[in-house]
N, C-alpha and C positions, 0 to 999 in steps of 0.2 A: 396573504402571505404565507401563513403558516401551511397551509393547504400546499401549495408551492414547494415550500422546505421539505415538507413531508416525502413528496412524490420523489423529487429528486434524491432525497436520505434512501428510498426505498432503492431507486434505480441503482443508486451507489452501493447498495448493500450495507448502509452503516454510515457513523459518522467518524469512524476512525480513519488513519494516516493510509490503512492498508484496505481496501476495500475487499468485503465479501465479495465472491461469486453471485450474480444474479440470475442465473440461468446455466444447462446444462444442454452440449451439443447433441440433439436427440438421433439427428440424422446428416449425411450430406449425400446432396445426389449431384451429380456432373451428367452434363447435356454434351456430346461427343457432337452429335450434328444439332445444329441450330432447328429449332422450334419440333425437333424429335423427340422423343420419352427419352427421360433421365434413366441415370443409371444412380442405384442406391449403394453406396460401400461403405465400409468400415471407416476408412480412412482416406484422406487423400494429400499428394503434394500441392503445395502452393508456390503458383511462379508470377511474375510480372503482370501476365496477364489475367492470373486467375488460377483455379483448379486447374493441374494438368490436363491434358485432353479437350476443357470444356469449349465448347463453338470453335472448335477446330475446322470444322467441316461446314459446308451448307449446300443448299440446293439452290441453283439459281436456274431462271428460264433461258429462252432465246437469246434475250437481250443481254443477258448475264446479273440481270437482276435478283435480289434475295428471293425467296418464296418462304415465304413463313403461316402458320396456322391462319393469320389472318384473312389470307385469300386461298389456303388450302387448308382447310382444317381435318383433312385427312392425314395430314403428318401427324398428328396425336397419334396415330396407330402403328405409327413405322419403331421400331423397338431397334434398339444398336446395345448389343452383347459386348466387351471386353474381357481378356482375360484377366482373371483377380489380381495377377502379379503386375498389372499397368498401372496400378494405383499404390504399388510401395516407393518407398523412397528411391533414386538414384535407379531405378529398373529402368534398362532400355531393349528395346524390340528387336527381337532376332529378324531375319530375313523374312520368315516364315509368320511373323508374328503379323494378327489382322483381329478386325473388328469383325462382328457379323450381323447383317441387317437384315430384319425381318419385317415382312408386313402380310395382311390378311393376302389371300390369293395371289401372293408370290414365291418364287422360291428363294430361300436365302440366297443374301449375296455378302461376298467376302471384299473386306479394305486392308489393304497392307496398313501396318502400323507404321513401318520406316517411311519416315520421309525423303524418300530418294529424289531426284530428279526427274520430275513427269514432264510432259509438255504443261507450258502454261496457256492461261487463258486470261487476257486483256479486258479491261475494262469491267470488271467483276465489282459490282455496287453491293451497297447494305446503308440505309438511310444515305447521308450525306457524303459517305466514303465511299472511292472509287479506284482501284487497283488491279493488279495481277493477282492470280491463284494459281494454283495447281491444278490441275485438270485430271480428277480420278480415273479416265480411260472411257471406253467405248461401252463398257458391259453394262459399268455403273449408269452411262447415261440411258443407253436400252432400259435400264431396269425402274429408275425414276419415271421416263418418260411412259413408259407401260403404266405405270401405277398412275401416273396424274391423266394419262390421256394426253398429251401435249409435250412439245420439246422440252426438257429437261436433263443438268447435268449437274453432278457434285464434284464440290472443287473445296480444296484443300489453302487455308492459310498460308503464305509465303513467307514463314517468320524471317528466312537469309536476308528480305529484299524489301519488305513491306514493314509500315508501322500505323495502327490506327488507333491514332490518340483519342482519348477521354474528352469531353467539352471542358476546354479551360476553363470556364466561368466556375464550374464545380469540382474540376479534379486536375488540376495544372500540372504536366509531366506522367501523367499514368497514360495505360494505353491497355487494350484490349484485342482481342481477334474478331471473332462473327457475333460477342455479344450485341445487342441490342445498343446499348450506350456505357456499360459500367462491369468492373471486372465478377464482381460478386452481391448475391442478393440475400439478404437474412432477413427470415419472419419467425415468428413463434407461434407454437401449440396453440398459447394460450388467444392469441388473437382470431386464428380459425376458429375454437371452441366459441369465444363471443359471438363471432359472425354466424355461424351455424346456430346459434340459440334463439337468432332473431330470423332464419331463412327459412321460408315453409318448405322447402328439401337441403339438407345440407349438402355442402362442396367438399372434395378434396384439396389438399394441399397441391398437389400437382398443377392444378388450374393456375396456381401464382408461379409455379415454375423458381422457388426459391433454390439457393445453392445449400445454404446452412438453414436448418430448421433445430430451433431450440425451445426448450419449454422449463417451466419452472419461475416463470415470470410474470409480471401484471398484461394483462391483455394491453396489445399495442403500446410496449414501453420501448420497443425498439426505434418507434419514432422520434424518442430522444436519445440516442445513443451515437455519441459523437467521437469517442475515441475507447476502441474496444478491442481487449488481451483473449486472445485465445490462444493458448500453449506457447507464450512466450512470443508470440507475433502480434505485430499491433496491425489494426484496422481501422482507417477513420471513416465513421458515416459522411457522404456527400450529400446525397439527396433522396429526399421520399421517393418510395418507388410508386410513379404514376400508373392506373393500370389501362392498358389498351381491352381489346375485345378479346384477347385470348382466354381472359378468366372465364368467360362466357360462354368457353368451350368444352362439354364433356369430355375429359381426357379418355374416358372407357369408350364412348361410341364416335367422337368425332364429330357431334351434334351440337351446334348451335342454339344459345337461347337468350333469354337477357339477364340472367342471375348468374352471381350476387351481386353484377355492376348495379342494377336497377336499385337493390335496399342499400348497397353501399352509399349509394349517393346521397342518400338521405343522413349518413352520419358520419362519414369518411372523405366527405367532397372539400375542396379549399375552401369553399365558402362556408363551411364549419369551422376546419381545422386552421386555414390559415386567413383569417379575415382582411389583415391589412395589405393582402397579395394581390396579383391579378392571378389569370387560372382558375377561377373560384368554381368552374364544372369539372377539373381533375379531379378523381377518388384516387386515394391511396392505399395500399397496402405493402407493409415490409420496408426496409432500408439500404440502398444502394453503397457497398462497401469498396474501399481501393483499399491495397496492401501498403503501407506507408514502408515498409522496409525497403519494396524494391526501388526505392527511389535513393536508397543510399549506395555506395561505392561500390559493394562488393553484390548488393541486390541478390542475397542468398537468401531464399525461402524455408520453408519448412512442413512439416504437415500438419494437419489436423485432424483430429480424431473422434468419432462417436464417443462420449462420455466425457468430454473436455469441459471444464468447468469455463464460465463466460464471467470476465470480468467489465464493468464499466471504469474507464479513467476519468471521464469527463462528458457530461451528457449538456445537450441542449435546454437550455430553459423551459422551452415551451413549443409546441409544432409551430407558431407563428412565427420561431426563431429559425425554425430547420430548413436548409435550402430544400425547394423543391421543386 
């Protein structure tokens, strides 16, 4: 019991009524196109669906199904550049504002940032959700089709008419765009460092595709973060992030392997962390967050900046208690 109390105290930053920060925001990464490379930014506005621009676009196949690195590892090499001002508070794109997409062997592709009334594609799907989405046009379709060597299109989430809710068993009333399941993933540098200490070949954090990377805390302490405060914004830890095969894909060359998942299975599996639950073969890294204020009447967000302190207002008592 003393050990558990000590751990919770360290997560909260001490025993006083006002907690001390337990970590600092080290970097913020936004992924405009699902499964493509992220953009590291000094600050980013928070919306009801996560960081602005995050997973607002995705590539779909001829059937309208989401294309991810699970089936097309070469997405890891697709870079997306956006104007720096796109991550400033209240910035609105001009008619000529655009993102620039690059990939090996391909000419750059421009995509407008203004969400104009494009043609719509019906029956676009990602996991269990399906709906309509804006089609980014023939040039984008030709670009991605040439890159993959098979029919593909680029689509944009249609916010004006579509809603994609998070799993109500974990986060009732919240929503995302084309993220896998939840708006934000947080992870710590210390967790990565601890993992790399036992891997034969170290890996980079980009394999885990976190949105918020923090440092200054204990390894894997983010497992227990239930209520998180950053820059006066409140986030709820709703589910441990279960790792798919994407962390096994080297993001620098798009070559898949077996690590770090194979090693993580020995000490980060459900069998080890959550012995009283099912899904014992799942492995976990990071914590999924939702933005609590997005459910309020005005739903107004704010922003998070690199260097912001991270406060834990409420922890889970153990990883066996943490939803997963």
